[in-house]
N, CA, C and O atoms as a Tripos MOL2 file, in Angstrom:
@<TRIPOS>MOLECULE
protein
  280   279    70     0     0
PROTEIN
NO_CHARGES

@<TRIPOS>ATOM
      1 N           0.9680   -1.2060   -0.2280 N.3       1 UNK1
      2 CA         -0.0770    0.0800    0.0100 C.3       1 UNK1
      3 C           0.9460    1.2930    0.2240 C.2       1 UNK1
      4 O           1.8480    1.3140    1.0610 O.2       1 UNK1
      5 N           0.6550    2.2210   -0.6250 N.am      2 UNK2
      6 CA          1.2440    3.3320   -0.8270 C.3       2 UNK2
      7 C           1.0170    4.3640    0.2380 C.2       2 UNK2
      8 O          -0.1480    4.4770    0.6220 O.2       2 UNK2
      9 N           1.8780    5.0970    0.7530 N.am      3 UNK3
     10 CA          1.5630    5.8610    1.9920 C.3       3 UNK3
     11 C           1.6120    7.4410    1.5150 C.2       3 UNK3
     12 O           2.0390    7.8510    0.4360 O.2       3 UNK3
     13 N           1.0480    8.2450    2.6320 N.am      4 UNK4
     14 CA          0.8080    9.7900    2.2580 C.3       4 UNK4
     15 C           2.2560   10.2300    1.6020 C.2       4 UNK4
     16 O           2.3120   10.7120    0.4700 O.2       4 UNK4
     17 N           3.4300   10.0160    2.4300 N.am      5 UNK5
     18 CA          4.5690   10.6660    1.9250 C.3       5 UNK5
     19 C           4.9430   10.2090    0.5880 C.2       5 UNK5
     20 O           5.6020   10.9590   -0.1330 O.2       5 UNK5
     21 N           4.5480    8.9350    0.1490 N.am      6 UNK6
     22 CA          4.9800    8.7460   -1.1350 C.3       6 UNK6
     23 C           4.1150    9.2480   -2.3900 C.2       6 UNK6
     24 O           4.5050    9.3120   -3.5560 O.2       6 UNK6
     25 N           2.7160    9.6250   -1.8310 N.am      7 UNK7
     26 CA          1.7750   10.4600   -2.5240 C.3       7 UNK7
     27 C           2.4180   11.7800   -2.9560 C.2       7 UNK7
     28 O           2.6710   12.2450   -4.0670 O.2       7 UNK7
     29 N           2.6010   12.2360   -1.6880 N.am      8 UNK8
     30 CA          2.9790   13.7710   -2.0420 C.3       8 UNK8
     31 C           4.2330   13.9520   -2.7070 C.2       8 UNK8
     32 O           4.5150   14.9660   -3.3450 O.2       8 UNK8
     33 N           4.9910   12.9520   -2.5530 N.am      9 UNK9
     34 CA          6.3070   13.1230   -3.2880 C.3       9 UNK9
     35 C           5.8320   12.9380   -5.0680 C.2       9 UNK9
     36 O           6.3960   13.6220   -5.9210 O.2       9 UNK9
     37 N           4.9280   12.1000   -5.3690 N.am     10 UNK10
     38 CA          4.8020   11.8500   -6.4170 C.3      10 UNK10
     39 C           4.0360   13.0980   -7.3660 C.2      10 UNK10
     40 O           4.1530   13.4180   -8.5490 O.2      10 UNK10
     41 N           3.1710   13.6430   -6.1870 N.am     11 UNK11
     42 CA          2.2700   14.8120   -6.8360 C.3      11 UNK11
     43 C           3.1450   15.8500   -7.0610 C.2      11 UNK11
     44 O           3.0040   16.4780   -8.1110 O.2      11 UNK11
     45 N           4.2880   16.2580   -6.0630 N.am     12 UNK12
     46 CA          5.2810   17.1730   -6.7040 C.3      12 UNK12
     47 C           5.8210   17.0080   -8.0600 C.2      12 UNK12
     48 O           6.2710   17.8980   -8.7820 O.2      12 UNK12
     49 N           5.7150   15.7130   -8.3210 N.am     13 UNK13
     50 CA          6.3420   15.5630   -9.7920 C.3      13 UNK13
     51 C           5.5110   15.7950  -10.9790 C.2      13 UNK13
     52 O           5.9720   15.6410  -12.1100 O.2      13 UNK13
     53 N           4.0640   16.2310  -10.7180 N.am     14 UNK14
     54 CA          3.0400   16.4050  -11.6020 C.3      14 UNK14
     55 C           3.1970   17.6720  -12.1490 C.2      14 UNK14
     56 O           3.8590   18.5180  -11.5490 O.2      14 UNK14
     57 N           2.7010   17.8890  -13.1490 N.am     15 UNK15
     58 CA          2.6680   19.2690  -13.9610 C.3      15 UNK15
     59 C           1.4700   20.2430  -13.2420 C.2      15 UNK15
     60 O           0.6080   19.8140  -12.4750 O.2      15 UNK15
     61 N           1.5690   21.1580  -13.5240 N.am     16 UNK16
     62 CA          0.3970   22.3200  -12.8750 C.3      16 UNK16
     63 C          -0.8570   21.6530  -13.4630 C.2      16 UNK16
     64 O          -1.6950   21.3240  -12.6230 O.2      16 UNK16
     65 N          -1.0970   21.4330  -14.5540 N.am     17 UNK17
     66 CA         -2.2720   20.8120  -15.0240 C.3      17 UNK17
     67 C          -2.5760   19.4670  -14.4330 C.2      17 UNK17
     68 O          -3.7420   19.2160  -14.1260 O.2      17 UNK17
     69 N          -1.6490   18.6010  -14.2530 N.am     18 UNK18
     70 CA         -2.0290   17.2780  -13.5340 C.3      18 UNK18
     71 C          -2.2040   17.6870  -12.0110 C.2      18 UNK18
     72 O          -2.8770   16.9390  -11.3020 O.2      18 UNK18
     73 N          -1.7750   18.5570  -11.5950 N.am     19 UNK19
     74 CA         -2.1510   18.7250  -10.0200 C.3      19 UNK19
     75 C          -3.4610   19.3930   -9.6920 C.2      19 UNK19
     76 O          -4.1610   19.1120   -8.7200 O.2      19 UNK19
     77 N          -3.7420   20.3930  -10.6920 N.am     20 UNK20
     78 CA         -5.1070   20.8070  -10.8250 C.3      20 UNK20
     79 C          -6.0850   19.8920  -10.9670 C.2      20 UNK20
     80 O          -7.1100   19.9750  -10.2920 O.2      20 UNK20
     81 N          -5.9120   19.0310  -11.7500 N.am     21 UNK21
     82 CA         -6.9020   17.7480  -12.0910 C.3      21 UNK21
     83 C          -6.9000   16.9290  -10.6680 C.2      21 UNK21
     84 O          -7.9810   16.7320  -10.1120 O.2      21 UNK21
     85 N          -5.7430   16.4790  -10.1130 N.am     22 UNK22
     86 CA         -5.6800   15.7080   -8.9930 C.3      22 UNK22
     87 C          -6.6510   16.7810   -7.6920 C.2      22 UNK22
     88 O          -7.6290   16.3290   -7.0960 O.2      22 UNK22
     89 N          -6.3240   17.6390   -7.5610 N.am     23 UNK23
     90 CA         -7.0250   18.8060   -6.7060 C.3      23 UNK23
     91 C          -8.6580   18.7120   -6.8600 C.2      23 UNK23
     92 O          -9.3870   18.5700   -5.8790 O.2      23 UNK23
     93 N          -9.1020   18.7980   -8.0850 N.am     24 UNK24
     94 CA        -10.1830   18.7750   -8.3770 C.3      24 UNK24
     95 C         -11.0380   17.5090   -8.0980 C.2      24 UNK24
     96 O         -12.2020   17.5130   -7.6980 O.2      24 UNK24
     97 N         -10.1180   16.2090   -8.4300 N.am     25 UNK25
     98 CA        -10.5850   15.0990   -8.2580 C.3      25 UNK25
     99 C         -10.8230   14.8230   -6.5770 C.2      25 UNK25
    100 O         -11.8450   14.2880   -6.1470 O.2      25 UNK25
    101 N          -9.8020   15.2400   -5.7940 N.am     26 UNK26
    102 CA        -10.0230   14.9230   -4.4250 C.3      26 UNK26
    103 C         -10.7960   15.8810   -3.5530 C.2      26 UNK26
    104 O         -11.0930   15.6050   -2.3910 O.2      26 UNK26
    105 N         -11.0910   16.9390   -4.1070 N.am     27 UNK27
    106 CA        -12.3020   17.8820   -3.5530 C.3      27 UNK27
    107 C         -13.6290   17.3420   -3.8560 C.2      27 UNK27
    108 O         -14.6370   17.5910   -3.1950 O.2      27 UNK27
    109 N         -13.5770   16.6170   -4.8510 N.am     28 UNK28
    110 CA        -15.0440   16.0310   -5.4210 C.3      28 UNK28
    111 C         -15.3230   14.8350   -4.5530 C.2      28 UNK28
    112 O         -16.4740   14.4650   -4.3160 O.2      28 UNK28
    113 N         -14.0840   14.1430   -4.0090 N.am     29 UNK29
    114 CA        -14.2400   13.1330   -3.1880 C.3      29 UNK29
    115 C         -14.6690   13.2190   -1.6540 C.2      29 UNK29
    116 O         -15.0540   12.3320   -0.8920 O.2      29 UNK29
    117 N         -14.4770   14.5630   -1.4610 N.am     30 UNK30
    118 CA        -14.8420   14.8690    0.0900 C.3      30 UNK30
    119 C         -16.4500   15.1970    0.2510 C.2      30 UNK30
    120 O         -16.9430   16.1150   -0.4050 O.2      30 UNK30
    121 N         -17.0670   14.5810    0.9510 N.am     31 UNK31
    122 CA        -18.5280   14.6030    1.0900 C.3      31 UNK31
    123 C         -19.1610   15.8400    1.4570 C.2      31 UNK31
    124 O         -18.6940   16.4060    2.4440 O.2      31 UNK31
    125 N         -19.9680   16.2850    0.9610 N.am     32 UNK32
    126 CA        -20.7430   17.5940    1.1400 C.3      32 UNK32
    127 C         -19.8250   19.0040    1.0670 C.2      32 UNK32
    128 O         -20.1750   20.0780    1.5550 O.2      32 UNK32
    129 N         -18.5160   18.7420    0.3150 N.am     33 UNK33
    130 CA        -17.6230   19.8060    0.0460 C.3      33 UNK33
    131 C         -18.4120   20.9950   -0.7960 C.2      33 UNK33
    132 O         -18.7530   20.5450   -1.8900 O.2      33 UNK33
    133 N         -18.7190   22.0790   -0.6540 N.am     34 UNK34
    134 CA        -18.9700   22.8500   -1.3460 C.3      34 UNK34
    135 C         -18.4210   23.1980   -2.8090 C.2      34 UNK34
    136 O         -17.2350   23.5290   -2.7920 O.2      34 UNK34
    137 N         -18.9840   23.1960   -3.9870 N.am     35 UNK35
    138 CA        -18.3570   23.5160   -5.1760 C.3      35 UNK35
    139 C         -18.2220   24.9810   -5.1800 C.2      35 UNK35
    140 O         -17.2980   25.4790   -5.8220 O.2      35 UNK35
    141 N         -19.0090   25.6870   -4.5600 N.am     36 UNK36
    142 CA        -18.9620   27.2690   -4.7720 C.3      36 UNK36
    143 C         -20.0090   27.8980   -3.8430 C.2      36 UNK36
    144 O         -20.8450   27.2030   -3.2650 O.2      36 UNK36
    145 N         -19.9460   29.1520   -3.7210 N.am     37 UNK37
    146 CA        -20.8700   29.7400   -2.6980 C.3      37 UNK37
    147 C         -22.2080   29.3590   -3.3600 C.2      37 UNK37
    148 O         -22.4460   29.2460   -4.5620 O.2      37 UNK37
    149 N         -23.1340   29.1640   -2.1710 N.am     38 UNK38
    150 CA        -24.5040   28.8440   -2.7680 C.3      38 UNK38
    151 C         -25.1130   30.0070   -2.6340 C.2      38 UNK38
    152 O         -24.6830   30.9080   -1.9130 O.2      38 UNK38
    153 N         -26.4080   30.0860   -3.4820 N.am     39 UNK39
    154 CA        -27.3840   31.3710   -3.3840 C.3      39 UNK39
    155 C         -27.8840   32.1070   -2.1620 C.2      39 UNK39
    156 O         -28.2900   33.2690   -2.1810 O.2      39 UNK39
    157 N         -27.8100   31.2290   -0.9670 N.am     40 UNK40
    158 CA        -28.2010   32.0220    0.3880 C.3      40 UNK40
    159 C         -26.8910   32.7000    0.6690 C.2      40 UNK40
    160 O         -27.0150   33.9010    0.9080 O.2      40 UNK40
    161 N         -25.6120   32.2090    0.7020 N.am     41 UNK41
    162 CA        -24.4450   33.0120    1.0330 C.3      41 UNK41
    163 C         -24.3760   34.3090    0.0180 C.2      41 UNK41
    164 O         -24.1910   35.4490    0.4460 O.2      41 UNK41
    165 N         -24.5360   34.0200   -1.2840 N.am     42 UNK42
    166 CA        -24.4770   35.3080   -2.1930 C.3      42 UNK42
    167 C         -25.6680   36.2610   -1.6940 C.2      42 UNK42
    168 O         -25.3920   37.4330   -1.4360 O.2      42 UNK42
    169 N         -26.9720   35.8000   -1.5500 N.am     43 UNK43
    170 CA        -27.9400   36.7220   -1.1390 C.3      43 UNK43
    171 C         -27.3490   37.5340    0.0340 C.2      43 UNK43
    172 O         -27.3160   38.7650    0.0320 O.2      43 UNK43
    173 N         -26.8360   36.6800    1.1400 N.am     44 UNK44
    174 CA        -26.5790   37.4680    2.4000 C.3      44 UNK44
    175 C         -25.5840   38.3410    2.3790 C.2      44 UNK44
    176 O         -25.5550   39.3140    3.1320 O.2      44 UNK44
    177 N         -24.6090   38.0490    1.4470 N.am     45 UNK45
    178 CA        -23.4610   39.0060    1.3480 C.3      45 UNK45
    179 C         -23.8790   40.3180    0.5060 C.2      45 UNK45
    180 O         -23.4320   41.3890    0.9160 O.2      45 UNK45
    181 N         -24.6580   40.3170   -0.5780 N.am     46 UNK46
    182 CA        -25.3380   41.1430   -1.3740 C.3      46 UNK46
    183 C         -26.0490   42.3100   -0.3220 C.2      46 UNK46
    184 O         -25.8770   43.5220   -0.4530 O.2      46 UNK46
    185 N         -26.8340   41.7050    0.6820 N.am     47 UNK47
    186 CA        -27.7370   42.1730    1.7050 C.3      47 UNK47
    187 C         -26.6900   43.1580    2.2910 C.2      47 UNK47
    188 O         -26.7470   44.3810    2.1640 O.2      47 UNK47
    189 N         -25.7300   42.4670    2.9500 N.am     48 UNK48
    190 CA        -24.7660   43.3330    3.6870 C.3      48 UNK48
    191 C         -23.9680   44.4010    3.0000 C.2      48 UNK48
    192 O         -23.5040   45.3180    3.6760 O.2      48 UNK48
    193 N         -23.7830   44.3500    1.7510 N.am     49 UNK49
    194 CA        -23.1710   45.5670    1.0110 C.3      49 UNK49
    195 C         -24.3230   46.4370    0.8450 C.2      49 UNK49
    196 O         -24.1600   47.6240    1.1290 O.2      49 UNK49
    197 N         -25.4790   46.0410    0.4270 N.am     50 UNK50
    198 CA        -26.5830   47.2260    0.2590 C.3      50 UNK50
    199 C         -26.7760   47.7100    1.4020 C.2      50 UNK50
    200 O         -26.7540   48.9400    1.4370 O.2      50 UNK50
    201 N         -26.9850   47.1040    2.4990 N.am     51 UNK51
    202 CA        -27.3620   47.9400    3.7450 C.3      51 UNK51
    203 C         -26.1600   48.5580    4.6210 C.2      51 UNK51
    204 O         -26.3280   49.0570    5.7340 O.2      51 UNK51
    205 N         -25.0440   48.4630    4.0220 N.am     52 UNK52
    206 CA        -23.8480   49.2530    4.3260 C.3      52 UNK52
    207 C         -23.2170   48.7420    5.4720 C.2      52 UNK52
    208 O         -22.4280   49.4720    6.0730 O.2      52 UNK52
    209 N         -23.4590   47.5090    5.9010 N.am     53 UNK53
    210 CA        -23.0270   47.0040    6.9950 C.3      53 UNK53
    211 C         -21.3260   46.6740    6.6590 C.2      53 UNK53
    212 O         -20.3850   46.9500    7.4020 O.2      53 UNK53
    213 N         -21.2700   46.0810    5.4650 N.am     54 UNK54
    214 CA        -19.9140   45.9680    4.8200 C.3      54 UNK54
    215 C         -19.6830   46.9740    3.9690 C.2      54 UNK54
    216 O         -20.5810   47.6180    3.4280 O.2      54 UNK54
    217 N         -18.2680   47.1920    3.7780 N.am     55 UNK55
    218 CA        -17.9120   48.3590    2.5760 C.3      55 UNK55
    219 C         -16.8670   47.2220    1.5450 C.2      55 UNK55
    220 O         -15.8970   46.5590    1.9140 O.2      55 UNK55
    221 N         -17.4580   47.3080    0.2530 N.am     56 UNK56
    222 CA        -16.6980   46.2630   -0.6080 C.3      56 UNK56
    223 C         -15.2930   47.3000   -0.8360 C.2      56 UNK56
    224 O         -15.2250   48.5240   -0.7220 O.2      56 UNK56
    225 N         -14.3120   46.3820   -1.1710 N.am     57 UNK57
    226 CA        -13.0070   47.0220   -1.4020 C.3      57 UNK57
    227 C         -12.6960   46.3090   -2.7240 C.2      57 UNK57
    228 O         -13.1340   45.1810   -2.9470 O.2      57 UNK57
    229 N         -11.8240   47.0810   -3.7240 N.am     58 UNK58
    230 CA        -11.3830   46.5570   -4.9130 C.3      58 UNK58
    231 C         -10.1320   45.5240   -4.4700 C.2      58 UNK58
    232 O          -9.6040   45.5170   -3.3590 O.2      58 UNK58
    233 N          -9.8340   44.7770   -5.4410 N.am     59 UNK59
    234 CA         -9.1180   43.4300   -5.4970 C.3      59 UNK59
    235 C          -7.7260   43.9170   -5.1000 C.2      59 UNK59
    236 O          -7.0560   43.2690   -4.2950 O.2      59 UNK59
    237 N          -7.2170   45.2130   -5.7310 N.am     60 UNK60
    238 CA         -5.7540   45.6010   -5.6750 C.3      60 UNK60
    239 C          -5.6760   46.2840   -4.2620 C.2      60 UNK60
    240 O          -4.6260   46.2380   -3.6210 O.2      60 UNK60
    241 N          -6.7520   46.8930   -3.8020 N.am     61 UNK61
    242 CA         -7.0030   47.4610   -2.5230 C.3      61 UNK61
    243 C          -6.8890   46.0600   -1.3400 C.2      61 UNK61
    244 O          -6.2030   46.2180   -0.3300 O.2      61 UNK61
    245 N          -7.4540   45.0250   -1.5300 N.am     62 UNK62
    246 CA         -7.6020   44.0910   -0.6640 C.3      62 UNK62
    247 C          -6.2770   43.7820   -0.5740 C.2      62 UNK62
    248 O          -5.7430   43.8490    0.5330 O.2      62 UNK62
    249 N          -5.5730   43.4190   -1.6420 N.am     63 UNK63
    250 CA         -4.2670   42.6400   -1.9020 C.3      63 UNK63
    251 C          -2.8390   43.4400   -0.9660 C.2      63 UNK63
    252 O          -1.9210   42.9500   -0.3080 O.2      63 UNK63
    253 N          -3.2550   44.9940   -1.3380 N.am     64 UNK64
    254 CA         -2.4370   45.9560   -0.4360 C.3      64 UNK64
    255 C          -2.7750   45.8500    1.1230 C.2      64 UNK64
    256 O          -1.9020   46.0750    1.9610 O.2      64 UNK64
    257 N          -3.9560   45.5300    1.4410 N.am     65 UNK65
    258 CA         -4.3910   45.4180    3.0460 C.3      65 UNK65
    259 C          -3.7410   44.2180    3.6040 C.2      65 UNK65
    260 O          -3.2200   44.3410    4.7130 O.2      65 UNK65
    261 N          -3.6830   42.9030    2.9170 N.am     66 UNK66
    262 CA         -3.1910   42.1440    3.2850 C.3      66 UNK66
    263 C          -1.5910   41.7330    2.9970 C.2      66 UNK66
    264 O          -1.0230   40.6920    3.3290 O.2      66 UNK66
    265 N          -1.1830   42.5930    2.4550 N.am     67 UNK67
    266 CA          0.4380   42.8440    2.4190 C.3      67 UNK67
    267 C           0.9100   42.0980    1.0400 C.2      67 UNK67
    268 O           2.0170   41.5700    0.9290 O.2      67 UNK67
    269 N           0.1060   42.1210    0.1970 N.am     68 UNK68
    270 CA          0.5260   41.3330   -0.8950 C.3      68 UNK68
    271 C           0.7110   42.1600   -2.1860 C.2      68 UNK68
    272 O          -0.2420   42.9300   -2.3030 O.2      68 UNK68
    273 N           1.5520   42.2710   -3.1440 N.am     69 UNK69
    274 CA          1.2860   43.0660   -4.0000 C.3      69 UNK69
    275 C           1.0600   42.3110   -5.4760 C.2      69 UNK69
    276 O           1.4290   41.1440   -5.6130 O.2      69 UNK69
    277 N           0.5360   42.9270   -6.3900 N.am     70 UNK70
    278 CA          0.1860   42.4670   -7.5030 C.3      70 UNK70
    279 C           1.0170   42.7530   -8.6180 C.2      70 UNK70
    280 O           0.7200   42.3260   -9.7330 O.2      70 UNK70
@<TRIPOS>BOND
     1     1     2 1
     2     2     3 1
     3     3     4 2
     4     3     5 am
     5     5     6 1
     6     6     7 1
     7     7     8 2
     8     7     9 am
     9     9    10 1
    10    10    11 1
    11    11    12 2
    12    11    13 am
    13    13    14 1
    14    14    15 1
    15    15    16 2
    16    15    17 am
    17    17    18 1
    18    18    19 1
    19    19    20 2
    20    19    21 am
    21    21    22 1
    22    22    23 1
    23    23    24 2
    24    23    25 am
    25    25    26 1
    26    26    27 1
    27    27    28 2
    28    27    29 am
    29    29    30 1
    30    30    31 1
    31    31    32 2
    32    31    33 am
    33    33    34 1
    34    34    35 1
    35    35    36 2
    36    35    37 am
    37    37    38 1
    38    38    39 1
    39    39    40 2
    40    39    41 am
    41    41    42 1
    42    42    43 1
    43    43    44 2
    44    43    45 am
    45    45    46 1
    46    46    47 1
    47    47    48 2
    48    47    49 am
    49    49    50 1
    50    50    51 1
    51    51    52 2
    52    51    53 am
    53    53    54 1
    54    54    55 1
    55    55    56 2
    56    55    57 am
    57    57    58 1
    58    58    59 1
    59    59    60 2
    60    59    61 am
    61    61    62 1
    62    62    63 1
    63    63    64 2
    64    63    65 am
    65    65    66 1
    66    66    67 1
    67    67    68 2
    68    67    69 am
    69    69    70 1
    70    70    71 1
    71    71    72 2
    72    71    73 am
    73    73    74 1
    74    74    75 1
    75    75    76 2
    76    75    77 am
    77    77    78 1
    78    78    79 1
    79    79    80 2
    80    79    81 am
    81    81    82 1
    82    82    83 1
    83    83    84 2
    84    83    85 am
    85    85    86 1
    86    86    87 1
    87    87    88 2
    88    87    89 am
    89    89    90 1
    90    90    91 1
    91    91    92 2
    92    91    93 am
    93    93    94 1
    94    94    95 1
    95    95    96 2
    96    95    97 am
    97    97    98 1
    98    98    99 1
    99    99   100 2
   100    99   101 am
   101   101   102 1
   102   102   103 1
   103   103   104 2
   104   103   105 am
   105   105   106 1
   106   106   107 1
   107   107   108 2
   108   107   109 am
   109   109   110 1
   110   110   111 1
   111   111   112 2
   112   111   113 am
   113   113   114 1
   114   114   115 1
   115   115   116 2
   116   115   117 am
   117   117   118 1
   118   118   119 1
   119   119   120 2
   120   119   121 am
   121   121   122 1
   122   122   123 1
   123   123   124 2
   124   123   125 am
   125   125   126 1
   126   126   127 1
   127   127   128 2
   128   127   129 am
   129   129   130 1
   130   130   131 1
   131   131   132 2
   132   131   133 am
   133   133   134 1
   134   134   135 1
   135   135   136 2
   136   135   137 am
   137   137   138 1
   138   138   139 1
   139   139   140 2
   140   139   141 am
   141   141   142 1
   142   142   143 1
   143   143   144 2
   144   143   145 am
   145   145   146 1
   146   146   147 1
   147   147   148 2
   148   147   149 am
   149   149   150 1
   150   150   151 1
   151   151   152 2
   152   151   153 am
   153   153   154 1
   154   154   155 1
   155   155   156 2
   156   155   157 am
   157   157   158 1
   158   158   159 1
   159   159   160 2
   160   159   161 am
   161   161   162 1
   162   162   163 1
   163   163   164 2
   164   163   165 am
   165   165   166 1
   166   166   167 1
   167   167   168 2
   168   167   169 am
   169   169   170 1
   170   170   171 1
   171   171   172 2
   172   171   173 am
   173   173   174 1
   174   174   175 1
   175   175   176 2
   176   175   177 am
   177   177   178 1
   178   178   179 1
   179   179   180 2
   180   179   181 am
   181   181   182 1
   182   182   183 1
   183   183   184 2
   184   183   185 am
   185   185   186 1
   186   186   187 1
   187   187   188 2
   188   187   189 am
   189   189   190 1
   190   190   191 1
   191   191   192 2
   192   191   193 am
   193   193   194 1
   194   194   195 1
   195   195   196 2
   196   195   197 am
   197   197   198 1
   198   198   199 1
   199   199   200 2
   200   199   201 am
   201   201   202 1
   202   202   203 1
   203   203   204 2
   204   203   205 am
   205   205   206 1
   206   206   207 1
   207   207   208 2
   208   207   209 am
   209   209   210 1
   210   210   211 1
   211   211   212 2
   212   211   213 am
   213   213   214 1
   214   214   215 1
   215   215   216 2
   216   215   217 am
   217   217   218 1
   218   218   219 1
   219   219   220 2
   220   219   221 am
   221   221   222 1
   222   222   223 1
   223   223   224 2
   224   223   225 am
   225   225   226 1
   226   226   227 1
   227   227   228 2
   228   227   229 am
   229   229   230 1
   230   230   231 1
   231   231   232 2
   232   231   233 am
   233   233   234 1
   234   234   235 1
   235   235   236 2
   236   235   237 am
   237   237   238 1
   238   238   239 1
   239   239   240 2
   240   239   241 am
   241   241   242 1
   242   242   243 1
   243   243   244 2
   244   243   245 am
   245   245   246 1
   246   246   247 1
   247   247   248 2
   248   247   249 am
   249   249   250 1
   250   250   251 1
   251   251   252 2
   252   251   253 am
   253   253   254 1
   254   254   255 1
   255   255   256 2
   256   255   257 am
   257   257   258 1
   258   258   259 1
   259   259   260 2
   260   259   261 am
   261   261   262 1
   262   262   263 1
   263   263   264 2
   264   263   265 am
   265   265   266 1
   266   266   267 1
   267   267   268 2
   268   267   269 am
   269   269   270 1
   270   270   271 1
   271   271   272 2
   272   271   273 am
   273   273   274 1
   274   274   275 1
   275   275   276 2
   276   275   277 am
   277   277   278 1
   278   278   279 1
   279   279   280 2
@<TRIPOS>SUBSTRUCTURE
     1 UNK1         2 RESIDUE 1 A UNK
     2 UNK2         6 RESIDUE 1 A UNK
     3 UNK3        10 RESIDUE 1 A UNK
     4 UNK4        14 RESIDUE 1 A UNK
     5 UNK5        18 RESIDUE 1 A UNK
     6 UNK6        22 RESIDUE 1 A UNK
     7 UNK7        26 RESIDUE 1 A UNK
     8 UNK8        30 RESIDUE 1 A UNK
     9 UNK9        34 RESIDUE 1 A UNK
    10 UNK10       38 RESIDUE 1 A UNK
    11 UNK11       42 RESIDUE 1 A UNK
    12 UNK12       46 RESIDUE 1 A UNK
    13 UNK13       50 RESIDUE 1 A UNK
    14 UNK14       54 RESIDUE 1 A UNK
    15 UNK15       58 RESIDUE 1 A UNK
    16 UNK16       62 RESIDUE 1 A UNK
    17 UNK17       66 RESIDUE 1 A UNK
    18 UNK18       70 RESIDUE 1 A UNK
    19 UNK19       74 RESIDUE 1 A UNK
    20 UNK20       78 RESIDUE 1 A UNK
    21 UNK21       82 RESIDUE 1 A UNK
    22 UNK22       86 RESIDUE 1 A UNK
    23 UNK23       90 RESIDUE 1 A UNK
    24 UNK24       94 RESIDUE 1 A UNK
    25 UNK25       98 RESIDUE 1 A UNK
    26 UNK26      102 RESIDUE 1 A UNK
    27 UNK27      106 RESIDUE 1 A UNK
    28 UNK28      110 RESIDUE 1 A UNK
    29 UNK29      114 RESIDUE 1 A UNK
    30 UNK30      118 RESIDUE 1 A UNK
    31 UNK31      122 RESIDUE 1 A UNK
    32 UNK32      126 RESIDUE 1 A UNK
    33 UNK33      130 RESIDUE 1 A UNK
    34 UNK34      134 RESIDUE 1 A UNK
    35 UNK35      138 RESIDUE 1 A UNK
    36 UNK36      142 RESIDUE 1 A UNK
    37 UNK37      146 RESIDUE 1 A UNK
    38 UNK38      150 RESIDUE 1 A UNK
    39 UNK39      154 RESIDUE 1 A UNK
    40 UNK40      158 RESIDUE 1 A UNK
    41 UNK41      162 RESIDUE 1 A UNK
    42 UNK42      166 RESIDUE 1 A UNK
    43 UNK43      170 RESIDUE 1 A UNK
    44 UNK44      174 RESIDUE 1 A UNK
    45 UNK45      178 RESIDUE 1 A UNK
    46 UNK46      182 RESIDUE 1 A UNK
    47 UNK47      186 RESIDUE 1 A UNK
    48 UNK48      190 RESIDUE 1 A UNK
    49 UNK49      194 RESIDUE 1 A UNK
    50 UNK50      198 RESIDUE 1 A UNK
    51 UNK51      202 RESIDUE 1 A UNK
    52 UNK52      206 RESIDUE 1 A UNK
    53 UNK53      210 RESIDUE 1 A UNK
    54 UNK54      214 RESIDUE 1 A UNK
    55 UNK55      218 RESIDUE 1 A UNK
    56 UNK56      222 RESIDUE 1 A UNK
    57 UNK57      226 RESIDUE 1 A UNK
    58 UNK58      230 RESIDUE 1 A UNK
    59 UNK59      234 RESIDUE 1 A UNK
    60 UNK60      238 RESIDUE 1 A UNK
    61 UNK61      242 RESIDUE 1 A UNK
    62 UNK62      246 RESIDUE 1 A UNK
    63 UNK63      250 RESIDUE 1 A UNK
    64 UNK64      254 RESIDUE 1 A UNK
    65 UNK65      258 RESIDUE 1 A UNK
    66 UNK66      262 RESIDUE 1 A UNK
    67 UNK67      266 RESIDUE 1 A UNK
    68 UNK68      270 RESIDUE 1 A UNK
    69 UNK69      274 RESIDUE 1 A UNK
    70 UNK70      278 RESIDUE 1 A UNK
């Protein structure tokens, strides 16, 4: 039987495209893993922005705030 360290070593040798495929495969195997934000979550976030409870920021501004440069 293959152990986790061996799988990780083999994964390191994959191309980016192959790693992305492996990641998609593994995420699909996790029970109840959300594929994306659901409509309820999207509605809640939109309502927060519309009410002024949160202030949206541009992507570049967000990156600057968390100390990352683009």
